[in-house]
N, C-alpha and C positions, 0 to 999 in steps of 0.2 A: 504493499500499499504506500502511495506517495503521501507523505505527511509534512513536508517542509520545503521551503524555498531557500533555506540556509543549510548547506550540507558540509559535513566534515569527514574527510577520508584520512585515516591514520597511516595508510600505506598505499603504494601502487596496487598491491595484490587486492586490497579491499575495494578500491575503486573499480578495478577490472571485474571483480566478482559481481559487484552491484550492476555494472553495465551488461555483463553476460546474462544475468538473470532478469534483466529488464524486458519490458514488452513495448512493441511499437504502439504508441498512443495516437498515431495519425496526425501528429502536430506538424511535422516537416521532416525532410530527410536530407538536408544540406550536408550533414556530416559524411554522407557517402557520395556526394556529387563529384563528377569529374571536373577538375579545375586546372587552370594554368599552373605550371610548375613554379612560376614566379610568385604566385599567391599561396600555394599550398604544396609542400614538398613530398607528398605521397599521393598515390592514385586512388586510394580507397580508405574507408574506415578500418577495414581489416588489416591493411598494411600498417596503419598508424598504431593499431592495437598491438601488432607484433613488435614494433620498435619500443612501445611503452613497456611491454613485459620483458623483452629480451635485452633492451638497451641499444644504444647506437653512439658511435663516435663521429665527429665531424672534423674534416681537415681544416676548415675555416677557423677552428679554435686556436690554431697556432702550435708550434713545436714546444713552447714553454709549458703549456698545459698538458700536452700529450706526454711529456717527459715526467710530469709530476707523479710521484707515488708517495702517498701519505705513509708516515711511519707510526701513526697512532698518536695524534695530538691531544686526545682526551686525557691521557695520563702520561706522567713522566716518571722515570725510575731514578732514584738517588741511592747511592751506596751508604750502608750504615752497618754497625756491628750488632750481632745477634748471637743467640746460643746455637743457631743452625743457619746454614747458608751454603754458598757454592765454593768458598775459598777460606782456608784456615789461615790465621795470622799466627805463625809459629811462636814468636816471643810471648804473645799473650797466652797461648796454649800452655807453654812451658811454665808460666807463672801461675797457672791454675785459674786464670780469669775466665769466668763462664762465657761472657760475650766475646768469643775469640774467632767467630766466623763472620765473613763479609756476605751480606745479602743486599739485594736491590729492593727497596721499598717503593711501591707504586703510590704516587701522589697525584691526586686529582687536580687538574688545572681548572681554576674557578673563573677564568676569563671567558665569559659566554656572551655571544651575540646572536640575536634572532633576526633573520633576514626573510622578508616577504617579497616574492617576485610576482608581479602582475603580468600575465601574457596578453592582457587586453591591448588591442590596437585597432585603429580604424581600418576599413576594408582596403584603403589605398596603400597601406604600408605593406611592402613586399617582403618576401622571405629573406632576402639579403640584409635588409635593415633589422629584422628581428634577430638574425644571427649575430650581427654586429653588436646589438645591445646586450644580448645574452653573454657574449664573449667578455664584455666589460665586467659583468657580474661574476662570471667564472674566475677571471683573473683576480678579482677582489677576494673571493672566497679562498682561492688557492693561497693568496698572500696572507690572509688572516690565519689559515690553518698552519701554514709554514712558520708563522710567528708564535704559534702555540695557543691561539684562540680556539674555543669550541663553538661551532656554528650550528644553530637550529635553522632549518631551511624549509619554507613552505611556498607552494604555488597557490595564489589566491586570485580569484576573479570575482568582482562585485559589480552589480548593475543597479543603479539608482536606488540604493539602500533597501530594495525589496528582494533581490536575488543575489545569491553568492555561494561560492563553494571554496573549500580549502583542501589542499592535498599536502600531507606531510611527506617531505622527501628525505629529510635527514634530521636526526636528533643530535644533541651536543655530545652524546656518548658514542656516536658512530663515526668511523673514519670516512673520508671523502671518496665516494665511488663515482668516478667521472662518467663511466659508461652508463650507469644507471640514471644519472641526473641529466645527461645531455639532451635526451629527447624532450622531456617536459620543459626544459629551460630554453633550448635552442630552436626546436622545430616549430614552424608555423602550424604544423598539423596538430600539435597539442591543443592550440586554441581553436583551430578551424575544423577539426575532426573530433577529437576527444571532448573538448569543451562544448562543441555543438551537440554531441550525443548526450552529454549530461543534461543539457537544457531540453532536448527533445524527449528524454525518457525518465529523468529522475526528479526534476522539479515538480512540486505539487501543482503549480499553475504554469500555464504556457507563457513564456516570456514575450512572445509575439514576434512578428516578422522583423527580420534584421538581427535577431538573436541578442537584443539589448544594445546599449550604447557603447560605441568603441572608444569614447573619450574617458580618460582616466580622471577620477575625482577623489582626491586625497581624503576628504572628510568621510565619504562613503566607506572607503577602505578602513579608516581609523575606527569608525563605529562598528563595522563588521568584526574586525580583529579583536577589539576590546570586549565585545559582547559574546562572540562565539568561540574565540580561541583563548580568551582570558589573558591576553598578553598586553603588557603596558609599555614595555620598552622594546623597540624594534626599528629596523630600517626598511623602507619600501623602495624597490627597484622596479623599473620596467625597461622597455627597449631603448628608452632615452637616457637611462642611467638612474642614479639615485635621486629619489623624489623628496620633496619637503613641502610643508604647508604653505 
């Protein structure tokens, strides 16, 4: 049963399951329309679904991002003495000191940033512009993770304060999985196929022709995020870069 126009998906798997189990409500089927490759970079909804579930990499992101491999920025290891560990300190052992072993203690990094990405864009914004915008965000996340910050990451689309959905892509305890996050952040098909399918089949009410407004409104996002995600401190990004009130 459809019971809300404000939807929260805690993972890609949850979103895909909801879409797979949805029914055609006869609202529209633009999510599966054939489109110009400059407007949408997949030929069908099924192709978009495949990339959403399996992941996708884009050459346009640049070599610096492709080379990035996170080493686990959520925790750091610091050596300390203990009664058990991986290496014995012989002088301490000979003196009968109990804490004579070196161990690595995991310390949680408390520098946390929540980033909200809006895929929302007017119809005239082409695929290349969306990729350029997402590349800026990716480089920012890579930089933050490399510096030891822990990033929470959501994709959120809001329309005129009445309709909105949020997809959690990464928690602050997860390492950065570039292949997993590329499609929702970089591909125009996430907005124009996956996002359209959400509106066609999962919203309680039909959003109407045009699938909502393509113009970003900071206040609408701010209200949705605080009300539905219960988040107070965050950054909002879209294809133009970091946004502010």
